[in-house]
C-alpha positions in Angstrom: 99.0 96.5 99.9 100.6 93.9 102.1 102.9 95.2 104.8 106.2 93.3 104.7 109.2 92.9 106.9 111.9 91.1 104.9 114.8 92.0 107.1 115.3 88.3 107.9 116.1 87.5 104.2 119.4 87.8 102.3 119.7 90.9 100.1 119.2 88.9 96.8 116.1 87.0 98.0 112.7 87.6 96.4 110.3 89.9 98.4 107.0 89.1 96.8 103.9 88.5 98.9 100.1 88.4 98.0 96.8 87.1 99.3 94.3 84.9 97.5 90.6 84.3 97.9 89.3 85.3 101.4 92.7 86.5 102.5 93.5 83.3 104.5 95.8 82.1 101.8 99.1 84.0 101.6 101.4 83.5 98.6 105.2 84.1 98.7 108.0 83.7 96.2 110.8 81.4 97.5 114.2 80.6 96.2 115.8 77.2 95.5 118.7 76.1 93.4 120.3 72.9 92.1 118.9 69.9 94.1 117.3 72.1 96.7 113.5 72.1 97.3 111.7 75.2 98.7 108.8 75.1 101.1 107.0 77.7 103.3 105.4 77.4 106.7 103.7 79.7 109.2 105.8 80.0 112.3 103.5 82.3 114.2 100.4 84.4 113.7 98.9 86.9 116.1 96.9 90.2 115.9 99.7 92.2 114.3 102.0 89.9 112.5 102.3 86.6 110.5 105.7 85.0 110.5 106.5 82.9 107.5 109.6 80.8 107.2 111.0 80.0 103.7 113.0 76.7 103.9 115.3 75.3 101.3 115.9 71.6 101.9 119.1 70.1 100.4 119.8 66.4 100.0 122.1 64.8 102.6 123.9 62.8 100.0 126.0 64.8 97.6 125.0 64.5 94.0 125.4 66.2 90.7 122.9 69.1 90.5 122.2 71.8 88.0 123.4 75.3 89.1 120.1 77.0 88.3 118.2 79.3 90.7 114.5 78.9 90.7 111.8 81.2 92.3 108.8 79.0 93.0 105.5 80.5 94.1 104.3 78.9 97.4 101.2 79.4 99.6 100.5 79.0 103.3 97.1 78.9 105.0 96.2 81.3 107.9 93.6 80.7 110.6 92.2 84.3 109.9 92.5 86.6 106.9 95.8 88.6 106.7 93.9 92.0 106.7 96.3 94.7 108.0 98.8 92.4 109.7 102.5 92.6 108.7 104.1 89.6 107.0 107.5 88.8 108.5 109.7 86.6 106.2 112.7 84.6 107.3 114.6 81.9 105.5 117.0 79.1 106.3 118.5 76.0 104.6 118.7 72.5 106.0 119.9 69.1 104.8 117.6 66.1 104.9 
């Protein structure tokens, strides 16, 4: 079982994390809606924690978008297997 610290996420955000293959690939479920596009990146990894940021990028120009919410599965690559380290999830939104 993966140890998870999801205190940096909004209450309604998904909290699903898994490993694949040799443990260096970590999967997460992100959240995006309308014209937003979700991505994930590793902010930091050390002996005890792996910090993963979930980012929703919104278009700078306003446009008509559907009002649906999607939960895409994403993966990030670690330099070493996750093993017993805690995954710390944070999220933010930006316009590009």
